[in-house]
N, C-alpha and C positions, 0 to 999 in steps of 0.2 A: 420575579422570574417566571416566565410562562411555563406551562407544563411541557416537558420535553419527553420524547420517546426514548427508549433504551438506546436505540441506534444513534440518536442525536447526542445523547449524553456520552456514549462511547466515542463518537467522532470528536466532540469538543475536548474531552479529557485526553484522548490519544494525541490530538493535535498539540495540546498544551505540553504534554510529556515530550513529544518530539522536539518542539521548540526549545524547551528547557534543556534537553540533552545536548542540543547544538549550542545554545547560548551560554549555559553554565558549565557544561561538561558532564561526563558520565556520573550519574547519581548525585550530582552536586546541587540539586534542587530539593525543595521540601514539598510535602503534599499540600501545604498552605499555598506555595507558589502555583502549584497545579490548579488548586481550587480558584485562586484569583484569576489566573490566566484563562481558565476554561469557563468561568462563571458557573461552576457546579459546586455545590456544597461538599465539604469534606465528608459529611455523612454519606452522601451518595457515592462518592469516590470509594469510601471504605466498603460500602455495600456491594458495589459492582466489581471493584478491583482488589480490595483488601487494604491492609494498613502498612505492609512492608514495601518500601520503595522498589526493591529489586523484583518483587512479585508484581507490583503495579506496572513497572516497565516491561516485564515479560508479557503481561496481559495486553499491554498496548501493542507490543510487537506482534503478538498472535492475532489480535484483531485486525491490525493494518495489513499484515501479510495475507490473512484469510480474505479480507475485503478486496485488496488490490489483485491478488492472484486468483480470486473467485474459487477458493479451495473447496468450499462445500458444493460447488457446481450447482448452486441454487437456481441459477438461470443459465440457460444455454444462449450464448451470444456469439456472434461472429467476431472475426478478427477486428474489424473496424469498430464495431459497437463497444467491444471490450476496451479498446484503446481510447475511444471517446470518454468512456466512464473513468478510466485511469487518469486521463488528462484533466477532467473536471475535479477528481479527487485531489490530485497533486496541486491544482490551483488553490483548493481549499485547505490543503495541508502542505504548505510549501517546504517544510523541513523533511518531508518524507523522502524525497530523492537524495537529499544530502546524507541522511542517515543510511539509506540504501548503499550509497557509494562508499561511505566510511566503514560500514560493517560487512559488506559482501565478502570480502577476502581477508577480513581481520582475524579469522579463526576463533571468533567469539561464539557464544551461544546463539546470538542473534544472526551472525553471519551464517551459521549452520542452518538456522531456520529459513533464511532467505534462499540458500542453496537448495535445500530440500523442496521448498515451494517452487523454485524455478524448475527443478527436475520433474515435479508433478505436473506443472503447467506444460512442459514439453511433451510429456506422455499424453496429457489430455488433448493437446493440439494435434498430435499424431492420430489419435482416435477420431477426433472431430474432422480432420482434414487428411484422410488416408492417402490421397493422391500426391501430397507434398512429401518431398524427401526431408530427411533430418536437417540437411543443410538449408533448405528453404524455410523450415520451421525456425531454425536458429536465426536466419536472415530476418524473418518477421519479428522475432523477439528483439533483435538488435536495432531494427528500425523503430520499434516501440520505445526502447530505451533512448534512442536518439531523439525521437519526437518529444519525449518527456524532458530531456535535458535542454532541448531547443525551445521548450514551452510552446509547442505547436498548438495553434487554436484548434479545438475539437472539430470545427467545421472544415478543416483542411485535411482530415484523415483520409477521405476518399482519394485525394490527390496522391498521397503517400503510397497507397495500396492499389493504384489503378491497374497495374499488371496482374495482381492477384484476384481482383474482382472478376476479370474475364475467366480465370481458371476455376474459381470457386463460387 
């Protein structure tokens, strides 16, 4: 196995966890399943995520939510570039949108995490784009969700937001 960065390891493990959650059901997988699926040793999984499945799953959700919603705001990106990044991530993590859909309104711990992340994203977008109304920001987010569900190619993002490009 080639040397992988922490980000690559997290991405591989999180993708495997999401896949196993969908394929086998909630916590019906083992850390050995995750290790095989992600091609990451159990030792590294233990090191980065811990040994308890529920904690491993929680860490995976935190990572994915942080990554997708850009929670640390480590980079300032516009609407279009953020969506391009998300579309690329979802292509590499195909189970992400399925779990988003299943968990968002389920009232689970992860559903609450998703809802909190969405609320923070809406606030950040309002700060980043002060001329847009709350309805316009919601419209953008719903377009993003539709683009993800439709599996829009990242190069088509400009077409989707042509009317916002003129405004912002």
